[in-house]
N, C-alpha and C positions, 0 to 999 in steps of 0.2 A: 527678558527671559530669566526665569529663576535658575539659580545655581544649586547643584547638589551639595547637601551638607550631611555627612555621616554622623549620626547622633552618638555613636559609640567611639568617636575618634579619640577621646581622652583615654578610654579604656584600652584601645588599640595601642596608643603610645606607651601606656604603662606596661602592657604586655611585651611590647618590643624592648623596652628598657630592661624588663625582667629577663627576657630571652638573651639579650646581650650580656647581662651580668652572669647568667648561667654559662654562656659561651666562654667568658673570661675565666670563670671558676674551673671549667673543664680544662682549659688550656694550662692553667696553673698546675692542676693535678697531672696532666700529661708531661709537663716539664719536670715535675718531681719524679715521675716514673722514669723518664729518660736519664736523669741524674743517677738514680739507683741502678739502672741497667748498665750505665757506663762504669759505675763503681764495681758492679759484679764482674764485669769484664776485666777490670784492673786486678781485682782479687784473684781471679782465675789465672791471670798472667803471672802474678806473684807466686801463686801455688805451684804452677808449672816450673817456674824458675827454681823454687826450692827443691822440687823433685829432681830436676836436672843437677842441681848442686849436690844433693844427697847421693845421686848415682855416681858421682865422682869418687866418693869415699869407699866404693866397693872394692877398689884395688889400691894397693900401696899403703902408705902410712896413714893412720886415722888420727885426726885432731879431735879428741873427745870433747873438749870445750866447744869447739866449733859445731860438732854434731848436736850437742845438747842445746846450744843456742839456736840452731836451725829448727830443732824439734819444738822448742818453746815458741818460736816465732810461727811455726806451722800450726800449733795449737791456737795461738792468737788469731791467725788467719781463718781457721776453721770456725771459731766463734764469730768472727766478723762476717764470714760468709753466711752462717746460719742467721745472724741478725739481719743482714742485708736481704736474705730470702724472705724473712718474715715481714720486713718493712715493704718489700716489693709486693708481696701478696696483699698486704693491707692497702697499698696505694693502687694496685690494680682493681681491687674491690671498689675503692673510692672513685676511680676513673669511670668504672662501669656505672656506678650510682649516679655520678654527675652527668654522664652521657644520657642516661634515661631521663633525668630531670630536664636536660636540655631538649630532648626529643618532645617531652610533654609541653614545655614552654613554647617550642617552635610550633607545635600543633595548635596551641591556644591562639597564637598569632595568625596562623593560616586560617583558622575558623573565622576569626573576625575579618580577615582580608577577603575571604570568600563571601561573607555576609555583606561587606561593603560593596563588593563588585555586583552582587545580586541586587542590592538596593539601588545601586547606581544604574544598572540596566533597567530596572523597573521605573525609576525616575525618568530616564531618557525616553522610554516607551510612552510613559504618561505625558511627558512634555510634547512628544511628537504627535500624540493623539490630540492634545489640546491645541497645538499649532494647526493641525489639519482641520479641526472643528472650526477654529477661528478663520482659517482661509476659506472654508466652505461658506461660512456666514458672510464674509466679505464678498465672495463670488455671487452669493444669492442676492445680496443688496445691489450689486452692480448690474445684475441681469434683470432684476424686477422692474426698474423704471423703463427699460426698453421693451419689455413685454406688455406694459400698460398701453403704449402707443399703438 
């Protein structure tokens, strides 16, 4: 009995490799996004800490040098927050782009897998038809000699 051989198996393997690479690239971008989100949380915590420290100066003696130092650091944090927000926006865009590329690569693989299954089913049906025909011929040969007598 013949065995099924998918003629596009090499192409399917190539598309699977491409899909896996796209999946890896998406994971990289998602890791970068997570790092930026974590950094954003750290920056927000630092900003809140500065606000709390600044609120302490509303009463009592004021250390001007300390206030100026806090304000300078707060300005640096604001710049870093803005930079982080821009980087995060770019990475989010890249994550979405890579996700769409992965979806397309996955769809390419699925199309070939569906084609393989369809061809495999057709092959199986054709094999069953050939087997049935062969069995009918054998049965016809076996019954013919007894009909002659």
